[in-house]
PyMOL commands that place a pseudoatom at each C-alpha (Angstrom):
pseudoatom trace, name=CA, resn=MET, resi=1, chain=A, elem=C, hetatm=0, pos=[-60.854, -35.154, -32.932]
pseudoatom trace, name=CA, resn=VAL, resi=2, chain=A, elem=C, hetatm=0, pos=[-57.378, -33.691, -33.099]
pseudoatom trace, name=CA, resn=GLU, resi=3, chain=A, elem=C, hetatm=0, pos=[-55.293, -34.297, -36.188]
pseudoatom trace, name=CA, resn=TRP, resi=4, chain=A, elem=C, hetatm=0, pos=[-51.650, -35.140, -35.534]
pseudoatom trace, name=CA, resn=THR, resi=5, chain=A, elem=C, hetatm=0, pos=[-48.970, -34.963, -38.192]
pseudoatom trace, name=CA, resn=ASP, resi=6, chain=A, elem=C, hetatm=0, pos=[-46.276, -37.625, -38.328]
pseudoatom trace, name=CA, resn=SER, resi=7, chain=A, elem=C, hetatm=0, pos=[-43.786, -34.935, -37.346]
pseudoatom trace, name=CA, resn=GLU, resi=8, chain=A, elem=C, hetatm=0, pos=[-45.802, -33.958, -34.254]
pseudoatom trace, name=CA, resn=ARG, resi=9, chain=A, elem=C, hetatm=0, pos=[-46.099, -37.585, -33.182]
pseudoatom trace, name=CA, resn=THR, resi=10, chain=A, elem=C, hetatm=0, pos=[-42.362, -38.065, -33.609]
pseudoatom trace, name=CA, resn=ILE, resi=11, chain=A, elem=C, hetatm=0, pos=[-41.543, -34.908, -31.667]
pseudoatom trace, name=CA, resn=ILE, resi=12, chain=A, elem=C, hetatm=0, pos=[-43.866, -35.725, -28.760]
pseudoatom trace, name=CA, resn=ASN, resi=13, chain=A, elem=C, hetatm=0, pos=[-42.615, -39.310, -28.553]
pseudoatom trace, name=CA, resn=GLY, resi=14, chain=A, elem=C, hetatm=0, pos=[-39.045, -38.009, -28.646]
pseudoatom trace, name=CA, resn=ILE, resi=15, chain=A, elem=C, hetatm=0, pos=[-39.648, -35.632, -25.762]
pseudoatom trace, name=CA, resn=PHE, resi=16, chain=A, elem=C, hetatm=0, pos=[-41.137, -38.427, -23.664]
pseudoatom trace, name=CA, resn=ALA, resi=17, chain=A, elem=C, hetatm=0, pos=[-38.309, -40.807, -24.559]
pseudoatom trace, name=CA, resn=ASN, resi=18, chain=A, elem=C, hetatm=0, pos=[-35.794, -38.430, -23.010]
pseudoatom trace, name=CA, resn=LEU, resi=19, chain=A, elem=C, hetatm=0, pos=[-37.717, -37.466, -19.876]
pseudoatom trace, name=CA, resn=ASN, resi=20, chain=A, elem=C, hetatm=0, pos=[-36.483, -38.295, -16.418]
pseudoatom trace, name=CA, resn=TYR, resi=21, chain=A, elem=C, hetatm=0, pos=[-39.971, -38.653, -14.943]
pseudoatom trace, name=CA, resn=GLU, resi=22, chain=A, elem=C, hetatm=0, pos=[-38.902, -38.355, -11.312]
pseudoatom trace, name=CA, resn=ASP, resi=23, chain=A, elem=C, hetatm=0, pos=[-36.872, -35.208, -11.876]
pseudoatom trace, name=CA, resn=ILE, resi=24, chain=A, elem=C, hetatm=0, pos=[-39.098, -33.389, -14.378]
pseudoatom trace, name=CA, resn=GLY, resi=25, chain=A, elem=C, hetatm=0, pos=[-42.381, -34.314, -12.677]
pseudoatom trace, name=CA, resn=ALA, resi=26, chain=A, elem=C, hetatm=0, pos=[-41.198, -33.109, -9.289]
pseudoatom trace, name=CA, resn=LYS, resi=27, chain=A, elem=C, hetatm=0, pos=[-39.734, -29.892, -10.687]
pseudoatom trace, name=CA, resn=ALA, resi=28, chain=A, elem=C, hetatm=0, pos=[-42.880, -29.063, -12.661]
pseudoatom trace, name=CA, resn=LEU, resi=29, chain=A, elem=C, hetatm=0, pos=[-45.260, -29.619, -9.741]
pseudoatom trace, name=CA, resn=CYS, resi=30, chain=A, elem=C, hetatm=0, pos=[-42.974, -27.739, -7.331]
pseudoatom trace, name=CA, resn=ARG, resi=31, chain=A, elem=C, hetatm=0, pos=[-42.778, -24.819, -9.747]
pseudoatom trace, name=CA, resn=CYS, resi=32, chain=A, elem=C, hetatm=0, pos=[-46.554, -24.746, -10.078]
pseudoatom trace, name=CA, resn=LEU, resi=33, chain=A, elem=C, hetatm=0, pos=[-47.095, -24.760, -6.311]
pseudoatom trace, name=CA, resn=ILE, resi=34, chain=A, elem=C, hetatm=0, pos=[-44.468, -22.070, -5.703]
pseudoatom trace, name=CA, resn=VAL, resi=35, chain=A, elem=C, hetatm=0, pos=[-45.424, -19.752, -8.573]
pseudoatom trace, name=CA, resn=TYR, resi=36, chain=A, elem=C, hetatm=0, pos=[-49.181, -20.218, -8.074]
pseudoatom trace, name=CA, resn=PRO, resi=37, chain=A, elem=C, hetatm=0, pos=[-49.507, -20.682, -4.298]
pseudoatom trace, name=CA, resn=TRP, resi=38, chain=A, elem=C, hetatm=0, pos=[-53.310, -20.917, -4.390]
pseudoatom trace, name=CA, resn=THR, resi=39, chain=A, elem=C, hetatm=0, pos=[-52.853, -24.346, -5.976]
pseudoatom trace, name=CA, resn=LEU, resi=40, chain=A, elem=C, hetatm=0, pos=[-51.487, -25.566, -2.629]
pseudoatom trace, name=CA, resn=ARG, resi=41, chain=A, elem=C, hetatm=0, pos=[-55.037, -25.907, -1.277]
pseudoatom trace, name=CA, resn=TYR, resi=42, chain=A, elem=C, hetatm=0, pos=[-55.340, -29.332, -2.895]
pseudoatom trace, name=CA, resn=PHE, resi=43, chain=A, elem=C, hetatm=0, pos=[-52.294, -30.666, -1.071]
pseudoatom trace, name=CA, resn=GLY, resi=44, chain=A, elem=C, hetatm=0, pos=[-53.207, -30.082, 2.565]
pseudoatom trace, name=CA, resn=ALA, resi=45, chain=A, elem=C, hetatm=0, pos=[-52.504, -33.693, 3.486]
pseudoatom trace, name=CA, resn=PHE, resi=46, chain=A, elem=C, hetatm=0, pos=[-48.943, -33.465, 2.157]
pseudoatom trace, name=CA, resn=GLY, resi=47, chain=A, elem=C, hetatm=0, pos=[-47.479, -31.912, 5.313]
pseudoatom trace, name=CA, resn=ASN, resi=48, chain=A, elem=C, hetatm=0, pos=[-45.304, -28.819, 5.541]
pseudoatom trace, name=CA, resn=LEU, resi=49, chain=A, elem=C, hetatm=0, pos=[-45.664, -26.736, 2.377]
pseudoatom trace, name=CA, resn=TYR, resi=50, chain=A, elem=C, hetatm=0, pos=[-45.147, -23.337, 3.989]
pseudoatom trace, name=CA, resn=ASN, resi=51, chain=A, elem=C, hetatm=0, pos=[-42.316, -22.132, 1.762]
pseudoatom trace, name=CA, resn=ALA, resi=52, chain=A, elem=C, hetatm=0, pos=[-40.445, -22.980, -1.429]
pseudoatom trace, name=CA, resn=GLU, resi=53, chain=A, elem=C, hetatm=0, pos=[-37.768, -24.978, 0.367]
pseudoatom trace, name=CA, resn=ALA, resi=54, chain=A, elem=C, hetatm=0, pos=[-40.376, -27.129, 2.114]
pseudoatom trace, name=CA, resn=ILE, resi=55, chain=A, elem=C, hetatm=0, pos=[-42.253, -27.727, -1.138]
pseudoatom trace, name=CA, resn=ILE, resi=56, chain=A, elem=C, hetatm=0, pos=[-39.078, -28.709, -2.990]
pseudoatom trace, name=CA, resn=ALA, resi=57, chain=A, elem=C, hetatm=0, pos=[-37.968, -31.044, -0.178]
pseudoatom trace, name=CA, resn=ASN, resi=58, chain=A, elem=C, hetatm=0, pos=[-41.375, -32.720, 0.233]
pseudoatom trace, name=CA, resn=PRO, resi=59, chain=A, elem=C, hetatm=0, pos=[-41.208, -36.352, -0.960]
pseudoatom trace, name=CA, resn=MET, resi=60, chain=A, elem=C, hetatm=0, pos=[-44.997, -36.548, -1.367]
pseudoatom trace, name=CA, resn=ILE, resi=61, chain=A, elem=C, hetatm=0, pos=[-44.924, -33.608, -3.787]
pseudoatom trace, name=CA, resn=ALA, resi=62, chain=A, elem=C, hetatm=0, pos=[-42.078, -35.224, -5.729]
pseudoatom trace, name=CA, resn=ALA, resi=63, chain=A, elem=C, hetatm=0, pos=[-43.966, -38.520, -5.905]
pseudoatom trace, name=CA, resn=HIS, resi=64, chain=A, elem=C, hetatm=0, pos=[-47.149, -36.816, -7.058]
pseudoatom trace, name=CA, resn=GLY, resi=65, chain=A, elem=C, hetatm=0, pos=[-45.236, -34.909, -9.739]
pseudoatom trace, name=CA, resn=THR, resi=66, chain=A, elem=C, hetatm=0, pos=[-43.880, -38.203, -11.001]
pseudoatom trace, name=CA, resn=LYS, resi=67, chain=A, elem=C, hetatm=0, pos=[-47.382, -39.695, -10.936]
pseudoatom trace, name=CA, resn=ILE, resi=68, chain=A, elem=C, hetatm=0, pos=[-48.709, -36.779, -12.995]
pseudoatom trace, name=CA, resn=LEU, resi=69, chain=A, elem=C, hetatm=0, pos=[-45.996, -37.198, -15.600]
pseudoatom trace, name=CA, resn=HIS, resi=70, chain=A, elem=C, hetatm=0, pos=[-46.668, -40.937, -15.820]
pseudoatom trace, name=CA, resn=GLY, resi=71, chain=A, elem=C, hetatm=0, pos=[-50.341, -40.021, -16.267]
pseudoatom trace, name=CA, resn=LEU, resi=72, chain=A, elem=C, hetatm=0, pos=[-49.357, -38.225, -19.459]
pseudoatom trace, name=CA, resn=ASP, resi=73, chain=A, elem=C, hetatm=0, pos=[-48.165, -41.581, -20.793]
pseudoatom trace, name=CA, resn=ARG, resi=74, chain=A, elem=C, hetatm=0, pos=[-51.827, -42.472, -21.187]
pseudoatom trace, name=CA, resn=ALA, resi=75, chain=A, elem=C, hetatm=0, pos=[-52.292, -39.538, -23.555]
pseudoatom trace, name=CA, resn=LEU, resi=76, chain=A, elem=C, hetatm=0, pos=[-49.134, -40.445, -25.438]
pseudoatom trace, name=CA, resn=LYS, resi=77, chain=A, elem=C, hetatm=0, pos=[-50.371, -44.003, -25.955]
pseudoatom trace, name=CA, resn=ASN, resi=78, chain=A, elem=C, hetatm=0, pos=[-53.840, -42.802, -26.972]
pseudoatom trace, name=CA, resn=MET, resi=79, chain=A, elem=C, hetatm=0, pos=[-53.116, -39.659, -28.967]
pseudoatom trace, name=CA, resn=ASP, resi=80, chain=A, elem=C, hetatm=0, pos=[-56.076, -40.245, -31.246]
pseudoatom trace, name=CA, resn=ASP, resi=81, chain=A, elem=C, hetatm=0, pos=[-58.525, -40.458, -28.339]
pseudoatom trace, name=CA, resn=ILE, resi=82, chain=A, elem=C, hetatm=0, pos=[-57.138, -38.360, -25.499]
pseudoatom trace, name=CA, resn=LYS, resi=83, chain=A, elem=C, hetatm=0, pos=[-60.566, -36.987, -24.616]
pseudoatom trace, name=CA, resn=ASN, resi=84, chain=A, elem=C, hetatm=0, pos=[-62.018, -40.394, -23.786]
pseudoatom trace, name=CA, resn=THR, resi=85, chain=A, elem=C, hetatm=0, pos=[-58.767, -41.606, -22.255]
pseudoatom trace, name=CA, resn=TYR, resi=86, chain=A, elem=C, hetatm=0, pos=[-59.083, -38.975, -19.530]
pseudoatom trace, name=CA, resn=THR, resi=87, chain=A, elem=C, hetatm=0, pos=[-62.832, -39.243, -18.837]
pseudoatom trace, name=CA, resn=THR, resi=88, chain=A, elem=C, hetatm=0, pos=[-62.415, -40.988, -15.472]
pseudoatom trace, name=CA, resn=LEU, resi=89, chain=A, elem=C, hetatm=0, pos=[-59.583, -38.691, -14.400]
pseudoatom trace, name=CA, resn=SER, resi=90, chain=A, elem=C, hetatm=0, pos=[-61.641, -35.645, -15.394]
pseudoatom trace, name=CA, resn=GLU, resi=91, chain=A, elem=C, hetatm=0, pos=[-64.564, -36.903, -13.326]
pseudoatom trace, name=CA, resn=LEU, resi=92, chain=A, elem=C, hetatm=0, pos=[-62.302, -37.546, -10.324]
pseudoatom trace, name=CA, resn=HIS, resi=93, chain=A, elem=C, hetatm=0, pos=[-60.776, -34.067, -10.443]
pseudoatom trace, name=CA, resn=SER, resi=94, chain=A, elem=C, hetatm=0, pos=[-64.085, -32.292, -10.969]
pseudoatom trace, name=CA, resn=GLU, resi=95, chain=A, elem=C, hetatm=0, pos=[-66.514, -34.243, -8.810]
pseudoatom trace, name=CA, resn=LYS, resi=96, chain=A, elem=C, hetatm=0, pos=[-64.421, -35.622, -5.960]
pseudoatom trace, name=CA, resn=LEU, resi=97, chain=A, elem=C, hetatm=0, pos=[-61.329, -33.449, -5.706]
pseudoatom trace, name=CA, resn=ARG, resi=98, chain=A, elem=C, hetatm=0, pos=[-63.010, -30.256, -6.978]
pseudoatom trace, name=CA, resn=VAL, resi=99, chain=A, elem=C, hetatm=0, pos=[-59.838, -29.006, -8.641]
pseudoatom trace, name=CA, resn=ASP, resi=100, chain=A, elem=C, hetatm=0, pos=[-60.136, -25.703, -10.465]
pseudoatom trace, name=CA, resn=PRO, resi=101, chain=A, elem=C, hetatm=0, pos=[-59.703, -26.708, -14.127]
pseudoatom trace, name=CA, resn=ASP, resi=102, chain=A, elem=C, hetatm=0, pos=[-57.458, -23.704, -14.785]
pseudoatom trace, name=CA, resn=ASN, resi=103, chain=A, elem=C, hetatm=0, pos=[-54.856, -25.413, -12.605]
pseudoatom trace, name=CA, resn=PHE, resi=104, chain=A, elem=C, hetatm=0, pos=[-54.322, -28.002, -15.335]
pseudoatom trace, name=CA, resn=ARG, resi=105, chain=A, elem=C, hetatm=0, pos=[-53.228, -25.222, -17.671]
pseudoatom trace, name=CA, resn=LEU, resi=106, chain=A, elem=C, hetatm=0, pos=[-50.951, -23.731, -15.018]
pseudoatom trace, name=CA, resn=LEU, resi=107, chain=A, elem=C, hetatm=0, pos=[-49.271, -27.077, -14.428]
pseudoatom trace, name=CA, resn=ALA, resi=108, chain=A, elem=C, hetatm=0, pos=[-48.931, -27.665, -18.171]
pseudoatom trace, name=CA, resn=ASP, resi=109, chain=A, elem=C, hetatm=0, pos=[-47.211, -24.281, -18.520]
pseudoatom trace, name=CA, resn=CYS, resi=110, chain=A, elem=C, hetatm=0, pos=[-44.836, -25.139, -15.677]
pseudoatom trace, name=CA, resn=LEU, resi=111, chain=A, elem=C, hetatm=0, pos=[-44.092, -28.503, -17.260]
pseudoatom trace, name=CA, resn=SER, resi=112, chain=A, elem=C, hetatm=0, pos=[-43.243, -26.788, -20.550]
pseudoatom trace, name=CA, resn=ILE, resi=113, chain=A, elem=C, hetatm=0, pos=[-40.901, -24.387, -18.766]
pseudoatom trace, name=CA, resn=VAL, resi=114, chain=A, elem=C, hetatm=0, pos=[-39.107, -27.200, -16.957]
pseudoatom trace, name=CA, resn=ILE, resi=115, chain=A, elem=C, hetatm=0, pos=[-38.729, -29.245, -20.137]
pseudoatom trace, name=CA, resn=ALA, resi=116, chain=A, elem=C, hetatm=0, pos=[-37.477, -26.202, -22.047]
pseudoatom trace, name=CA, resn=ALA, resi=117, chain=A, elem=C, hetatm=0, pos=[-34.942, -25.491, -19.306]
pseudoatom trace, name=CA, resn=GLU, resi=118, chain=A, elem=C, hetatm=0, pos=[-33.734, -29.094, -19.354]
pseudoatom trace, name=CA, resn=MET, resi=119, chain=A, elem=C, hetatm=0, pos=[-33.504, -29.323, -23.152]
pseudoatom trace, name=CA, resn=GLY, resi=120, chain=A, elem=C, hetatm=0, pos=[-32.099, -25.860, -23.743]
pseudoatom trace, name=CA, resn=TYR, resi=121, chain=A, elem=C, hetatm=0, pos=[-31.614, -24.973, -27.398]
pseudoatom trace, name=CA, resn=GLU, resi=122, chain=A, elem=C, hetatm=0, pos=[-32.686, -28.475, -28.419]
pseudoatom trace, name=CA, resn=PHE, resi=123, chain=A, elem=C, hetatm=0, pos=[-36.253, -27.431, -27.547]
pseudoatom trace, name=CA, resn=THR, resi=124, chain=A, elem=C, hetatm=0, pos=[-36.895, -25.754, -30.877]
pseudoatom trace, name=CA, resn=PRO, resi=125, chain=A, elem=C, hetatm=0, pos=[-39.971, -23.670, -31.722]
pseudoatom trace, name=CA, resn=GLU, resi=126, chain=A, elem=C, hetatm=0, pos=[-41.274, -26.618, -33.774]
pseudoatom trace, name=CA, resn=MET, resi=127, chain=A, elem=C, hetatm=0, pos=[-40.879, -28.909, -30.782]
pseudoatom trace, name=CA, resn=GLN, resi=128, chain=A, elem=C, hetatm=0, pos=[-42.584, -26.400, -28.536]
pseudoatom trace, name=CA, resn=ALA, resi=129, chain=A, elem=C, hetatm=0, pos=[-45.503, -26.057, -30.953]
pseudoatom trace, name=CA, resn=ALA, resi=130, chain=A, elem=C, hetatm=0, pos=[-46.087, -29.822, -31.018]
pseudoatom trace, name=CA, resn=TRP, resi=131, chain=A, elem=C, hetatm=0, pos=[-45.629, -30.104, -27.239]
pseudoatom trace, name=CA, resn=GLN, resi=132, chain=A, elem=C, hetatm=0, pos=[-48.015, -27.215, -26.513]
pseudoatom trace, name=CA, resn=LYS, resi=133, chain=A, elem=C, hetatm=0, pos=[-50.597, -28.722, -28.840]
pseudoatom trace, name=CA, resn=PHE, resi=134, chain=A, elem=C, hetatm=0, pos=[-50.310, -32.038, -26.993]
pseudoatom trace, name=CA, resn=LEU, resi=135, chain=A, elem=C, hetatm=0, pos=[-50.654, -30.421, -23.575]
pseudoatom trace, name=CA, resn=SER, resi=136, chain=A, elem=C, hetatm=0, pos=[-53.579, -28.283, -24.761]
pseudoatom trace, name=CA, resn=VAL, resi=137, chain=A, elem=C, hetatm=0, pos=[-55.444, -31.403, -25.798]
pseudoatom trace, name=CA, resn=VAL, resi=138, chain=A, elem=C, hetatm=0, pos=[-54.701, -33.048, -22.432]
pseudoatom trace, name=CA, resn=VAL, resi=139, chain=A, elem=C, hetatm=0, pos=[-55.800, -29.948, -20.499]
pseudoatom trace, name=CA, resn=SER, resi=140, chain=A, elem=C, hetatm=0, pos=[-58.995, -29.779, -22.521]
pseudoatom trace, name=CA, resn=ALA, resi=141, chain=A, elem=C, hetatm=0, pos=[-59.693, -33.469, -21.865]
pseudoatom trace, name=CA, resn=LEU, resi=142, chain=A, elem=C, hetatm=0, pos=[-59.103, -33.069, -18.137]
pseudoatom trace, name=CA, resn=GLY, resi=143, chain=A, elem=C, hetatm=0, pos=[-61.438, -30.083, -18.047]
pseudoatom trace, name=CA, resn=ARG, resi=144, chain=A, elem=C, hetatm=0, pos=[-64.120, -31.829, -20.087]
pseudoatom trace, name=CA, resn=GLN, resi=145, chain=A, elem=C, hetatm=0, pos=[-66.210, -32.869, -17.076]
pseudoatom trace, name=CA, resn=TYR, resi=146, chain=A, elem=C, hetatm=0, pos=[-66.478, -29.236, -15.981]
pseudoatom trace, name=CA, resn=HIS, resi=147, chain=A, elem=C, hetatm=0, pos=[-68.283, -28.098, -19.132]
for i in range(1, 147): cmd.bond("trace and resi %d" % i, "trace and resi %d" % (i + 1))
show_as sticks, trace
zoom trace
C-alpha cells in the first residue's frame, strides 16, 4: 500500500480541482498520439488520424481524453486503494483491448507535461513530485493484470 502525506493529498486534490477536464484530457491524449504514433493502433475506429491536425481536430479523441481524465477521479477518490480500484480497468485493457502497458506511462508523462504547461510556475517541484507519485501508482495499478 502506498503511503500518502497530508501535503501530497492536498496537492493532488488541488490539481484536480483546477483541471478543465475537456481541455486537458484532449490535449494530453493528442500529445501522446502525436509524439508516440505507435499508440494510434488502438484508435483505428476513430476515423482520420493521419496527421497531427487530424488528431487534434478529432472529436472522438477529445472525448476519449476527457473520459481518461475522469477515470483518474476514481483514483483520487480511492487513494488508499488505487490498485483494487483499477482491477476491472486493468483486465479490460490487458485481456480485451490488449494495450501495451507502457502506453499508460507514456500517457501519464504527456498528462504531466500538459498540466505543467497550463499551470506554469505554479507547478512547483513539490507539486510535480506528488503528481508523479500519484500517476505512478495509477500506471502500476493499470498494468497490474499484465504481471
